[in-house]
ZAMAR-960101 format. One record per residue: residue number from 0; x negated, z, y of N, C-alpha, C in turn. Coordinates in nm, 3 decimals. Atoms other than C-alpha are relative to their C-alpha. Last residue first. Layout:
BEGIN
+-----+---------+---------+---------+---------+---------+---------+---------+---------+---------+
: seq :      nX :      nZ :      nY :     caX :     caZ :     caY :      cX :      cZ :      cY :
+-----+---------+---------+---------+---------+---------+---------+---------+---------+---------+
: NUM :       X :       Z :       Y :       X :       Z :       Y :       X :       Z :       Y :
...
+-----+---------+---------+---------+---------+---------+---------+---------+---------+---------+
END
This chain:
BEGIN
+-----+---------+---------+---------+---------+---------+---------+---------+---------+---------+
: seq :      nX :      nZ :      nY :     caX :     caZ :     caY :      cX :      cZ :      cY :
+-----+---------+---------+---------+---------+---------+---------+---------+---------+---------+
: 202 :   0.117 :  -0.016 :   0.087 :  -0.605 :  -1.125 :  -1.695 :   0.009 :  -0.092 :  -0.119 :
: 201 :  -0.028 :  -0.025 :   0.140 :  -0.374 :  -1.220 :  -1.410 :  -0.126 :   0.014 :  -0.081 :
: 200 :   0.076 :   0.091 :   0.085 :  -0.471 :  -1.187 :  -1.045 :   0.027 :   0.038 :  -0.146 :
: 199 :  -0.007 :  -0.021 :   0.144 :  -0.265 :  -1.037 :  -0.767 :  -0.081 :  -0.102 :  -0.076 :
: 198 :   0.017 :   0.122 :   0.078 :  -0.320 :  -0.999 :  -0.395 :  -0.003 :   0.032 :  -0.148 :
: 197 :  -0.011 :  -0.027 :   0.144 :  -0.203 :  -0.739 :  -0.146 :  -0.011 :  -0.132 :  -0.074 :
: 196 :  -0.033 :   0.112 :   0.086 :  -0.324 :  -0.772 :   0.214 :   0.005 :   0.045 :  -0.146 :
: 195 :   0.012 :  -0.048 :   0.135 :  -0.329 :  -0.510 :   0.490 :   0.052 :  -0.110 :  -0.091 :
: 194 :  -0.107 :   0.027 :   0.095 :  -0.388 :  -0.632 :   0.844 :  -0.033 :   0.059 :  -0.137 :
: 193 :  -0.072 :   0.122 :  -0.034 :  -0.583 :  -0.586 :   1.167 :   0.115 :  -0.027 :  -0.097 :
: 192 :   0.003 :   0.078 :   0.124 :  -0.684 :  -0.223 :   1.124 :   0.087 :  -0.123 :   0.024 :
: 191 :  -0.081 :   0.120 :   0.012 :  -0.771 :  -0.034 :   1.444 :  -0.020 :  -0.068 :  -0.136 :
: 190 :   0.065 :   0.094 :   0.091 :  -0.919 :   0.312 :   1.388 :   0.090 :  -0.122 :  -0.010 :
: 189 :  -0.084 :   0.089 :   0.080 :  -0.830 :   0.546 :   1.672 :  -0.087 :  -0.090 :  -0.087 :
: 188 :   0.063 :   0.129 :   0.017 :  -0.985 :   0.852 :   1.831 :   0.093 :  -0.087 :  -0.083 :
: 187 :  -0.093 :   0.111 :   0.010 :  -0.866 :   1.185 :   1.964 :  -0.078 :  -0.131 :  -0.008 :
: 186 :   0.035 :   0.111 :  -0.086 :  -1.092 :   1.480 :   1.887 :   0.096 :  -0.117 :  -0.023 :
: 185 :  -0.074 :  -0.010 :  -0.126 :  -0.925 :   1.786 :   1.736 :  -0.031 :  -0.115 :   0.095 :
: 184 :  -0.141 :   0.029 :   0.017 :  -1.026 :   1.701 :   1.378 :   0.081 :   0.004 :   0.129 :
: 183 :  -0.032 :   0.118 :  -0.079 :  -1.394 :   1.682 :   1.468 :   0.149 :  -0.031 :  -0.001 :
: 182 :   0.007 :  -0.036 :  -0.142 :  -1.456 :   2.039 :   1.353 :   0.035 :  -0.117 :   0.091 :
: 181 :  -0.125 :  -0.064 :  -0.042 :  -1.333 :   1.938 :   1.006 :   0.001 :   0.038 :   0.148 :
: 180 :   0.029 :  -0.137 :  -0.040 :  -1.634 :   1.703 :   0.979 :   0.129 :   0.064 :   0.049 :
: 179 :   0.102 :  -0.043 :   0.095 :  -1.572 :   1.381 :   0.789 :  -0.038 :   0.145 :   0.025 :
: 178 :   0.132 :  -0.034 :  -0.055 :  -1.251 :   1.342 :   0.988 :  -0.097 :   0.044 :  -0.110 :
: 177 :   0.045 :  -0.130 :   0.048 :  -0.965 :   1.174 :   0.794 :  -0.140 :   0.030 :   0.057 :
: 176 :   0.137 :  -0.025 :  -0.045 :  -0.764 :   0.888 :   0.943 :  -0.039 :   0.143 :  -0.040 :
: 175 :   0.023 :  -0.130 :  -0.062 :  -0.453 :   0.817 :   0.734 :  -0.147 :   0.014 :   0.038 :
: 174 :   0.143 :  -0.014 :  -0.026 :  -0.322 :   0.472 :   0.641 :  -0.021 :   0.128 :   0.081 :
: 173 :   0.028 :  -0.088 :  -0.114 :   0.026 :   0.459 :   0.488 :  -0.149 :   0.024 :   0.010 :
: 172 :   0.132 :  -0.061 :   0.009 :   0.099 :   0.160 :   0.265 :  -0.027 :   0.081 :   0.127 :
: 171 :   0.043 :  -0.053 :  -0.128 :   0.462 :   0.062 :   0.217 :  -0.130 :   0.077 :  -0.017 :
: 170 :   0.105 :  -0.100 :   0.019 :   0.560 :  -0.169 :  -0.067 :  -0.047 :   0.045 :   0.138 :
: 169 :   0.056 :  -0.056 :  -0.123 :   0.889 :  -0.360 :  -0.060 :  -0.102 :   0.108 :  -0.034 :
: 168 :  -0.043 :   0.081 :  -0.113 :   1.035 :  -0.590 :  -0.325 :  -0.063 :   0.045 :   0.132 :
: 167 :   0.097 :   0.107 :  -0.027 :   0.835 :  -0.440 :  -0.610 :   0.036 :  -0.087 :   0.120 :
: 166 :  -0.081 :   0.115 :  -0.039 :   1.034 :  -0.114 :  -0.592 :  -0.096 :  -0.113 :   0.036 :
: 165 :  -0.010 :   0.020 :  -0.145 :   0.811 :   0.128 :  -0.776 :   0.091 :  -0.120 :   0.025 :
: 164 :  -0.108 :   0.085 :  -0.046 :   0.805 :   0.274 :  -1.125 :   0.001 :  -0.006 :   0.151 :
: 163 :  -0.087 :   0.043 :   0.108 :   0.528 :   0.434 :  -1.328 :   0.110 :  -0.095 :   0.041 :
: 162 :  -0.136 :  -0.014 :  -0.049 :   0.377 :   0.620 :  -1.035 :   0.103 :  -0.045 :  -0.103 :
: 161 :  -0.031 :  -0.142 :  -0.016 :   0.050 :   0.668 :  -1.219 :   0.146 :   0.020 :   0.042 :
: 160 :  -0.018 :  -0.057 :   0.135 :   0.042 :   0.307 :  -1.341 :   0.036 :   0.149 :   0.010 :
: 159 :  -0.127 :   0.050 :   0.053 :   0.103 :   0.179 :  -0.987 :   0.027 :   0.058 :  -0.139 :
: 158 :  -0.107 :  -0.073 :  -0.068 :  -0.178 :   0.400 :  -0.857 :   0.137 :  -0.043 :  -0.053 :
: 157 :  -0.008 :  -0.138 :   0.052 :  -0.421 :   0.267 :  -1.120 :   0.113 :   0.081 :   0.065 :
: 156 :  -0.058 :  -0.013 :   0.134 :  -0.328 :  -0.096 :  -1.030 :   0.006 :   0.144 :  -0.053 :
: 155 :  -0.131 :  -0.064 :  -0.005 :  -0.394 :  -0.074 :  -0.655 :   0.057 :   0.031 :  -0.138 :
: 154 :  -0.076 :   0.041 :   0.119 :  -0.768 :  -0.141 :  -0.669 :   0.132 :   0.075 :   0.000 :
: 153 :  -0.041 :  -0.109 :   0.087 :  -0.911 :  -0.107 :  -0.317 :   0.080 :  -0.056 :  -0.117 :
: 152 :  -0.086 :   0.034 :   0.112 :  -1.108 :  -0.350 :  -0.101 :   0.030 :   0.123 :  -0.084 :
: 151 :   0.015 :  -0.087 :   0.118 :  -1.261 :  -0.307 :   0.243 :   0.103 :  -0.037 :  -0.106 :
: 150 :  -0.111 :   0.022 :   0.091 :  -1.324 :  -0.543 :   0.536 :  -0.026 :   0.082 :  -0.126 :
: 149 :   0.025 :   0.022 :   0.142 :  -1.551 :  -0.436 :   0.821 :   0.129 :  -0.028 :  -0.075 :
: 148 :  -0.093 :  -0.073 :   0.088 :  -1.540 :  -0.466 :   1.197 :  -0.028 :  -0.036 :  -0.145 :
: 147 :  -0.126 :   0.067 :   0.026 :  -1.856 :  -0.607 :   1.360 :   0.090 :   0.087 :  -0.087 :
: 146 :  -0.004 :   0.072 :   0.127 :  -2.127 :  -0.378 :   1.492 :   0.138 :  -0.059 :  -0.021 :
: 145 :  -0.038 :   0.140 :  -0.018 :  -2.155 :  -0.286 :   1.858 :  -0.007 :  -0.082 :  -0.130 :
: 144 :  -0.065 :   0.041 :  -0.124 :  -2.340 :   0.041 :   1.797 :   0.029 :  -0.150 :  -0.005 :
: 143 :   0.089 :   0.062 :  -0.097 :  -2.415 :   0.141 :   1.439 :   0.078 :  -0.044 :   0.123 :
: 142 :  -0.066 :   0.036 :  -0.124 :  -2.265 :   0.366 :   1.177 :  -0.101 :  -0.058 :   0.098 :
: 141 :   0.085 :  -0.007 :  -0.118 :  -2.390 :   0.378 :   0.821 :   0.078 :  -0.045 :   0.123 :
: 140 :   0.142 :   0.004 :   0.033 :  -2.117 :   0.438 :   0.564 :  -0.085 :   0.017 :   0.125 :
: 139 :   0.076 :   0.098 :  -0.077 :  -1.776 :   0.354 :   0.707 :  -0.147 :  -0.010 :  -0.036 :
: 138 :   0.099 :  -0.068 :  -0.083 :  -1.586 :   0.531 :   0.430 :  -0.083 :  -0.104 :   0.074 :
: 137 :   0.095 :   0.095 :  -0.057 :  -1.266 :   0.398 :   0.277 :  -0.091 :   0.077 :   0.093 :
: 136 :   0.060 :  -0.036 :  -0.129 :  -1.056 :   0.610 :   0.046 :  -0.100 :  -0.106 :   0.043 :
: 135 :   0.145 :  -0.006 :  -0.010 :  -0.820 :   0.524 :  -0.240 :  -0.045 :   0.035 :   0.141 :
: 134 :   0.059 :   0.126 :   0.046 :  -0.467 :   0.462 :  -0.361 :  -0.152 :   0.005 :   0.003 :
: 133 :   0.131 :   0.029 :  -0.059 :  -0.306 :   0.808 :  -0.340 :  -0.058 :  -0.128 :  -0.060 :
: 132 :  -0.016 :   0.112 :  -0.093 :   0.063 :   0.802 :  -0.437 :  -0.133 :  -0.043 :   0.062 :
: 131 :  -0.011 :   0.127 :   0.072 :  -0.007 :   1.015 :  -0.746 :   0.016 :  -0.122 :   0.090 :
: 130 :  -0.139 :   0.045 :  -0.007 :  -0.130 :   1.301 :  -0.522 :   0.010 :  -0.136 :  -0.069 :
: 129 :  -0.056 :  -0.009 :   0.134 :  -0.474 :   1.405 :  -0.643 :   0.148 :  -0.038 :  -0.002 :
: 128 :   0.032 :   0.126 :   0.066 :  -0.623 :   1.278 :  -0.317 :   0.046 :   0.002 :  -0.146 :
: 127 :   0.103 :   0.000 :   0.103 :  -0.442 :   1.571 :  -0.161 :  -0.024 :  -0.140 :  -0.058 :
: 126 :  -0.057 :   0.041 :   0.128 :  -0.245 :   1.529 :   0.161 :  -0.111 :  -0.016 :  -0.103 :
: 125 :  -0.002 :  -0.112 :   0.093 :  -0.412 :   1.725 :   0.441 :   0.058 :  -0.035 :  -0.136 :
: 124 :   0.138 :  -0.024 :   0.041 :  -0.510 :   1.416 :   0.640 :  -0.010 :   0.116 :  -0.099 :
: 123 :   0.085 :  -0.046 :  -0.110 :  -0.141 :   1.334 :   0.644 :  -0.142 :   0.017 :  -0.052 :
: 122 :   0.137 :  -0.040 :   0.034 :   0.107 :   1.149 :   0.422 :  -0.077 :   0.039 :   0.126 :
: 121 :   0.031 :  -0.128 :  -0.064 :   0.468 :   1.145 :   0.545 :  -0.139 :   0.050 :  -0.035 :
: 120 :   0.008 :   0.011 :  -0.146 :   0.512 :   0.772 :   0.474 :  -0.035 :   0.129 :   0.072 :
: 119 :   0.001 :  -0.140 :  -0.040 :   0.427 :   0.810 :   0.103 :  -0.013 :   0.006 :   0.152 :
: 118 :  -0.136 :  -0.053 :  -0.007 :   0.510 :   0.473 :  -0.051 :   0.004 :   0.152 :   0.023 :
: 117 :  -0.109 :   0.094 :   0.025 :   0.148 :   0.397 :  -0.141 :   0.133 :   0.074 :   0.002 :
: 116 :  -0.104 :  -0.050 :   0.091 :  -0.126 :   0.610 :   0.017 :   0.110 :  -0.105 :  -0.013 :
: 115 :  -0.116 :   0.088 :   0.012 :  -0.453 :   0.500 :   0.178 :   0.095 :   0.055 :  -0.106 :
: 114 :  -0.064 :  -0.013 :   0.131 :  -0.722 :   0.733 :   0.303 :   0.126 :  -0.084 :   0.000 :
: 113 :  -0.141 :   0.036 :   0.012 :  -0.947 :   0.632 :   0.592 :   0.046 :   0.023 :  -0.143 :
: 112 :  -0.026 :   0.084 :   0.114 :  -1.280 :   0.782 :   0.699 :   0.149 :  -0.032 :  -0.002 :
: 111 :  -0.130 :   0.003 :   0.065 :  -1.394 :   0.921 :   1.030 :  -0.001 :  -0.087 :  -0.124 :
: 110 :   0.013 :   0.069 :   0.128 :  -1.715 :   1.029 :   1.198 :   0.132 :   0.010 :  -0.075 :
: 109 :   0.042 :  -0.078 :   0.116 :  -1.622 :   1.129 :   1.552 :  -0.011 :  -0.083 :  -0.126 :
: 108 :  -0.018 :  -0.144 :  -0.012 :  -1.800 :   0.941 :   1.698 :   0.144 :   0.027 :   0.041 :
: 107 :   0.128 :  -0.061 :   0.035 :  -1.918 :   0.592 :   1.603 :   0.010 :   0.152 :   0.001 :
: 106 :   0.075 :  -0.050 :  -0.116 :  -1.558 :   0.473 :   1.597 :  -0.133 :   0.059 :  -0.046 :
: 105 :   0.022 :  -0.144 :  -0.004 :  -1.446 :   0.269 :   1.294 :  -0.072 :   0.040 :   0.128 :
: 104 :   0.099 :  -0.035 :  -0.102 :  -1.307 :  -0.081 :   1.337 :  -0.010 :   0.152 :   0.010 :
: 103 :  -0.004 :  -0.143 :  -0.027 :  -1.133 :  -0.210 :   1.024 :  -0.111 :   0.033 :   0.099 :
: 102 :   0.033 :  -0.031 :  -0.139 :  -1.088 :  -0.587 :   1.038 :   0.020 :   0.148 :   0.033 :
: 101 :   0.084 :   0.088 :  -0.080 :  -0.913 :  -0.644 :   0.708 :  -0.023 :   0.054 :   0.141 :
: 100 :  -0.019 :  -0.040 :  -0.139 :  -0.785 :  -0.391 :   0.458 :  -0.098 :  -0.079 :   0.085 :
:  99 :   0.106 :   0.031 :  -0.094 :  -0.756 :  -0.554 :   0.116 :   0.039 :   0.047 :   0.139 :
:  98 :  -0.043 :  -0.024 :  -0.137 :  -0.548 :  -0.420 :  -0.171 :  -0.120 :  -0.022 :   0.092 :
:  97 :   0.101 :  -0.046 :  -0.095 :  -0.616 :  -0.569 :  -0.513 :   0.060 :   0.014 :   0.139 :
:  96 :  -0.054 :   0.009 :  -0.135 :  -0.374 :  -0.602 :  -0.802 :  -0.098 :   0.064 :   0.098 :
:  95 :   0.076 :  -0.079 :  -0.097 :  -0.508 :  -0.679 :  -1.148 :   0.059 :  -0.023 :   0.139 :
:  94 :   0.074 :   0.069 :  -0.106 :  -0.263 :  -0.799 :  -1.410 :  -0.073 :   0.096 :   0.092 :
:  93 :  -0.073 :   0.001 :  -0.127 :  -0.168 :  -0.593 :  -1.717 :  -0.085 :  -0.068 :   0.108 :
:  92 :  -0.013 :   0.138 :  -0.044 :  -0.349 :  -0.694 :  -2.037 :   0.075 :  -0.011 :   0.132 :
:  91 :   0.130 :   0.048 :  -0.045 :  -0.472 :  -0.340 :  -2.097 :   0.004 :  -0.143 :   0.050 :
:  90 :   0.049 :   0.111 :   0.081 :  -0.111 :  -0.228 :  -2.113 :  -0.133 :  -0.051 :   0.057 :
:  89 :   0.138 :  -0.034 :   0.037 :  -0.065 :   0.104 :  -1.936 :  -0.063 :  -0.108 :  -0.088 :
:  88 :   0.019 :  -0.038 :   0.140 :   0.246 :  -0.024 :  -1.760 :  -0.146 :   0.035 :  -0.024 :
:  87 :  -0.044 :  -0.140 :   0.015 :   0.309 :  -0.021 :  -1.384 :  -0.012 :   0.048 :  -0.145 :
:  86 :   0.112 :  -0.092 :  -0.025 :   0.095 :  -0.336 :  -1.353 :   0.041 :   0.146 :  -0.015 :
:  85 :   0.088 :  -0.004 :   0.117 :   0.364 :  -0.549 :  -1.518 :  -0.110 :   0.105 :   0.016 :
:  84 :  -0.074 :  -0.062 :   0.109 :   0.615 :  -0.463 :  -1.245 :  -0.087 :   0.015 :  -0.124 :
:  83 :  -0.008 :  -0.142 :  -0.035 :   0.360 :  -0.543 :  -0.974 :   0.072 :   0.075 :  -0.112 :
:  82 :   0.130 :  -0.059 :   0.035 :   0.284 :  -0.875 :  -1.145 :   0.000 :   0.150 :   0.029 :
:  81 :   0.009 :  -0.006 :   0.147 :   0.653 :  -0.970 :  -1.135 :  -0.131 :   0.066 :  -0.044 :
:  80 :  -0.086 :  -0.110 :   0.043 :   0.672 :  -0.884 :  -0.766 :  -0.008 :   0.019 :  -0.151 :
:  79 :   0.080 :  -0.122 :  -0.016 :   0.375 :  -1.113 :  -0.708 :   0.081 :   0.122 :  -0.039 :
:  78 :   0.111 :   0.006 :   0.095 :   0.564 :  -1.408 :  -0.852 :  -0.085 :   0.126 :   0.006 :
:  77 :  -0.036 :  -0.026 :   0.140 :   0.884 :  -1.310 :  -0.671 :  -0.115 :   0.000 :  -0.099 :
:  76 :  -0.088 :   0.104 :   0.051 :   0.727 :  -1.289 :  -0.323 :   0.023 :   0.025 :  -0.149 :
:  75 :   0.053 :   0.102 :   0.091 :   0.582 :  -0.962 :  -0.199 :   0.105 :  -0.104 :  -0.038 :
:  74 :  -0.114 :   0.049 :   0.076 :   0.716 :  -0.774 :   0.105 :  -0.046 :  -0.116 :  -0.090 :
:  73 :   0.026 :   0.128 :   0.066 :   0.436 :  -0.563 :   0.252 :   0.122 :  -0.037 :  -0.084 :
:  72 :  -0.100 :   0.037 :   0.101 :   0.494 :  -0.283 :   0.503 :  -0.029 :  -0.139 :  -0.054 :
:  71 :  -0.016 :   0.145 :   0.008 :   0.198 :  -0.134 :   0.692 :   0.096 :  -0.030 :  -0.115 :
:  70 :  -0.051 :   0.057 :   0.124 :   0.212 :   0.233 :   0.790 :   0.016 :  -0.151 :   0.012 :
:  69 :  -0.068 :   0.126 :  -0.025 :   0.007 :   0.422 :   1.046 :   0.043 :  -0.060 :  -0.133 :
:  68 :   0.021 :   0.104 :   0.101 :  -0.108 :   0.783 :   1.052 :   0.074 :  -0.128 :   0.039 :
:  67 :  -0.116 :   0.080 :   0.036 :  -0.098 :   0.975 :   1.383 :  -0.036 :  -0.104 :  -0.105 :
:  66 :  -0.118 :  -0.086 :   0.011 :  -0.333 :   1.262 :   1.471 :   0.126 :  -0.074 :  -0.044 :
:  65 :   0.034 :  -0.122 :   0.073 :  -0.676 :   1.106 :   1.420 :   0.120 :   0.091 :  -0.016 :
:  64 :   0.088 :  -0.089 :  -0.074 :  -0.530 :   0.773 :   1.526 :  -0.028 :   0.123 :  -0.085 :
:  63 :   0.031 :  -0.122 :   0.074 :  -0.380 :   0.473 :   1.346 :  -0.097 :   0.083 :   0.084 :
:  62 :   0.141 :  -0.035 :   0.017 :  -0.233 :   0.218 :   1.584 :  -0.016 :   0.130 :  -0.079 :
:  61 :   0.053 :  -0.057 :  -0.124 :   0.130 :   0.127 :   1.516 :  -0.147 :   0.032 :  -0.022 :
:  60 :  -0.109 :  -0.009 :  -0.095 :   0.331 :  -0.066 :   1.257 :  -0.047 :   0.050 :   0.136 :
:  59 :  -0.037 :  -0.139 :  -0.033 :   0.019 :  -0.166 :   1.067 :   0.104 :   0.003 :   0.111 :
:  58 :   0.081 :  -0.056 :  -0.107 :   0.032 :  -0.535 :   0.973 :   0.044 :   0.142 :   0.030 :
:  57 :  -0.077 :  -0.070 :  -0.101 :   0.157 :  -0.674 :   0.644 :  -0.096 :   0.056 :   0.103 :
:  56 :   0.070 :  -0.083 :  -0.098 :   0.034 :  -0.914 :   0.382 :   0.097 :   0.067 :   0.097 :
:  55 :  -0.095 :  -0.042 :  -0.104 :   0.134 :  -1.092 :   0.064 :  -0.073 :   0.094 :   0.096 :
:  54 :   0.061 :  -0.073 :  -0.112 :  -0.070 :  -1.292 :  -0.187 :   0.108 :   0.033 :   0.102 :
:  53 :   0.058 :  -0.122 :   0.055 :   0.037 :  -1.414 :  -0.531 :  -0.074 :   0.080 :   0.107 :
:  52 :  -0.108 :  -0.086 :   0.051 :   0.278 :  -1.675 :  -0.391 :  -0.054 :   0.132 :  -0.054 :
:  51 :   0.006 :  -0.021 :   0.144 :  -0.012 :  -1.821 :  -0.188 :   0.110 :   0.096 :  -0.044 :
:  50 :  -0.113 :   0.070 :   0.058 :   0.094 :  -1.920 :   0.165 :   0.006 :   0.021 :  -0.152 :
:  49 :   0.018 :   0.058 :   0.131 :  -0.131 :  -1.668 :   0.338 :   0.128 :  -0.068 :  -0.048 :
:  48 :  -0.061 :  -0.075 :   0.108 :  -0.095 :  -1.612 :   0.709 :  -0.014 :  -0.074 :  -0.132 :
:  47 :  -0.143 :   0.025 :   0.017 :  -0.340 :  -1.791 :   0.935 :   0.053 :   0.079 :  -0.118 :
:  46 :  -0.033 :   0.122 :   0.073 :  -0.680 :  -1.634 :   0.999 :   0.151 :  -0.012 :  -0.013 :
:  45 :  -0.038 :  -0.020 :   0.139 :  -0.732 :  -1.373 :   1.269 :   0.036 :  -0.132 :  -0.065 :
:  44 :   0.096 :   0.068 :   0.085 :  -0.922 :  -1.459 :   1.586 :   0.034 :   0.011 :  -0.148 :
:  43 :   0.024 :   0.133 :  -0.052 :  -0.644 :  -1.384 :   1.834 :  -0.097 :  -0.079 :  -0.086 :
:  42 :  -0.107 :   0.090 :   0.041 :  -0.529 :  -1.093 :   1.619 :  -0.026 :  -0.142 :   0.046 :
:  41 :   0.020 :   0.038 :   0.139 :  -0.864 :  -0.918 :   1.658 :   0.103 :  -0.103 :  -0.043 :
:  40 :   0.120 :   0.083 :   0.008 :  -0.843 :  -0.920 :   2.036 :  -0.022 :  -0.049 :  -0.141 :
:  39 :  -0.033 :   0.128 :  -0.060 :  -0.485 :  -0.795 :   2.025 :  -0.119 :  -0.095 :  -0.006 :
:  38 :  -0.079 :   0.076 :   0.096 :  -0.579 :  -0.519 :   1.781 :   0.034 :  -0.138 :   0.054 :
:  37 :   0.089 :   0.044 :   0.106 :  -0.857 :  -0.396 :   2.010 :   0.076 :  -0.087 :  -0.099 :
:  36 :   0.087 :   0.102 :  -0.055 :  -0.619 :  -0.383 :   2.306 :  -0.093 :  -0.056 :  -0.106 :
:  35 :  -0.079 :   0.121 :  -0.012 :  -0.358 :  -0.202 :   2.103 :  -0.084 :  -0.113 :   0.055 :
:  34 :  -0.017 :   0.058 :   0.133 :  -0.619 :   0.054 :   2.002 :   0.075 :  -0.132 :   0.009 :
:  33 :   0.128 :   0.057 :   0.039 :  -0.716 :   0.119 :   2.362 :   0.009 :  -0.069 :  -0.134 :
:  32 :   0.018 :   0.117 :  -0.085 :  -0.351 :   0.167 :   2.459 :  -0.131 :  -0.070 :  -0.035 :
:  31 :  -0.082 :   0.108 :   0.055 :  -0.307 :   0.398 :   2.161 :  -0.017 :  -0.128 :   0.081 :
:  30 :   0.062 :   0.043 :   0.126 :  -0.599 :   0.613 :   2.276 :   0.077 :  -0.117 :  -0.058 :
:  29 :   0.119 :   0.077 :  -0.033 :  -0.463 :   0.621 :   2.630 :  -0.070 :  -0.050 :  -0.125 :
:  28 :  -0.042 :   0.124 :  -0.064 :  -0.115 :   0.726 :   2.519 :  -0.121 :  -0.089 :   0.029 :
:  27 :  -0.049 :   0.091 :   0.104 :  -0.264 :   0.981 :   2.278 :   0.041 :  -0.134 :   0.059 :
:  26 :   0.114 :   0.048 :   0.078 :  -0.467 :   1.143 :   2.554 :   0.045 :  -0.101 :  -0.104 :
:  25 :   0.074 :   0.094 :  -0.083 :  -0.164 :   1.161 :   2.783 :  -0.118 :  -0.057 :  -0.077 :
:  24 :  -0.077 :   0.124 :  -0.006 :   0.050 :   1.320 :   2.510 :  -0.077 :  -0.106 :   0.079 :
:  23 :  -0.001 :   0.068 :   0.130 :  -0.216 :   1.583 :   2.432 :   0.071 :  -0.134 :   0.008 :
:  22 :  -0.099 :  -0.049 :   0.094 :  -0.270 :   1.675 :   2.796 :   0.000 :  -0.082 :  -0.125 :
:  21 :  -0.129 :   0.064 :  -0.005 :  -0.594 :   1.574 :   2.965 :   0.095 :   0.062 :  -0.100 :
:  20 :  -0.106 :  -0.087 :  -0.046 :  -0.875 :   1.830 :   2.993 :   0.137 :  -0.065 :   0.005 :
:  19 :   0.009 :  -0.059 :  -0.133 :  -1.133 :   1.655 :   2.785 :   0.123 :   0.080 :   0.033 :
:  18 :   0.004 :  -0.144 :   0.017 :  -1.198 :   1.440 :   2.479 :  -0.011 :   0.061 :   0.139 :
:  17 :  -0.027 :  -0.076 :  -0.122 :  -1.107 :   1.074 :   2.460 :   0.000 :   0.149 :  -0.030 :
:  16 :   0.014 :  -0.142 :   0.028 :  -1.248 :   0.832 :   2.203 :   0.016 :   0.076 :   0.131 :
:  15 :  -0.002 :  -0.092 :  -0.115 :  -1.140 :   0.468 :   2.210 :  -0.011 :   0.145 :  -0.046 :
:  14 :  -0.123 :  -0.080 :  -0.009 :  -1.243 :   0.240 :   1.926 :  -0.012 :   0.102 :   0.112 :
:  13 :  -0.091 :   0.043 :  -0.103 :  -1.521 :  -0.010 :   1.998 :   0.127 :   0.081 :   0.012 :
:  12 :  -0.023 :  -0.120 :  -0.082 :  -1.802 :   0.160 :   1.810 :   0.101 :  -0.030 :   0.109 :
:  11 :  -0.004 :   0.027 :  -0.142 :  -1.803 :  -0.098 :   1.530 :   0.030 :   0.129 :   0.076 :
:  10 :  -0.129 :  -0.001 :  -0.068 :  -1.908 :  -0.019 :   1.178 :  -0.013 :  -0.025 :   0.148 :
:   9 :   0.019 :  -0.046 :  -0.136 :  -2.178 :  -0.071 :   0.920 :   0.129 :  -0.021 :   0.078 :
:   8 :  -0.075 :  -0.121 :  -0.027 :  -2.051 :  -0.104 :   0.564 :  -0.024 :   0.055 :   0.140 :
:   7 :  -0.142 :   0.028 :  -0.001 :  -2.156 :  -0.465 :   0.519 :   0.083 :   0.121 :   0.040 :
:   6 :  -0.030 :   0.084 :  -0.114 :  -2.511 :  -0.389 :   0.621 :   0.149 :  -0.027 :   0.011 :
:   5 :   0.015 :  -0.080 :  -0.121 :  -2.533 :  -0.095 :   0.386 :   0.036 :  -0.082 :   0.122 :
:   4 :  -0.121 :  -0.079 :  -0.015 :  -2.393 :  -0.308 :   0.105 :  -0.005 :   0.083 :   0.127 :
:   3 :  -0.111 :   0.088 :  -0.034 :  -2.668 :  -0.560 :   0.156 :   0.126 :   0.079 :   0.023 :
:   2 :   0.015 :   0.039 :  -0.139 :  -2.940 :  -0.292 :   0.170 :   0.116 :  -0.088 :   0.044 :
:   1 :   0.093 :   0.107 :  -0.023 :  -2.812 :  -0.143 :  -0.152 :  -0.005 :  -0.036 :   0.146 :
:   0 :  -0.068 :   0.114 :  -0.062 :  -2.644 :   0.196 :  -0.163 :  -0.102 :  -0.109 :   0.029 :
+-----+---------+---------+---------+---------+---------+---------+---------+---------+---------+
END
């Protein structure tokens, strides 16, 4: 990994981590409250919504935690819908569709990654990456204290080709937190994600 990439992949330690004697529901309530606070701060500095017909975005319905995935719904405009239909073919001239996750704030502990699935709302950390709905994984790389949130990019086109047919009017992306160490799976933490953006580009 280059020095530049390492810097870009550093993460923030602002997500809430609670481990102790509290009940499961109480811990989750506090984790979600912390996530909501982080999301509110990020939203205040977020850029305006896109007006480009080849760009569409959605925000996670709820905070993503180690025990609760989150889903963002995107409703593309007609021009982008057309590109989605074209991308489901194996034609080498099919357009490129990129998924962008903005303002991802990883906790320093436990070490977590994110897996993204298309139109699979029941996805969990146990869902195989061989599932055809799997889009890709995001790893925080080096972790540092008080670092800025990161932005990550995934290529959606291969997943669309695997699925063969999707409803281009509504795409649902489920974000799943995956512990790097299985022993960390019981710790409660959240990964705030400000927004999910789908953009298309013809070839």
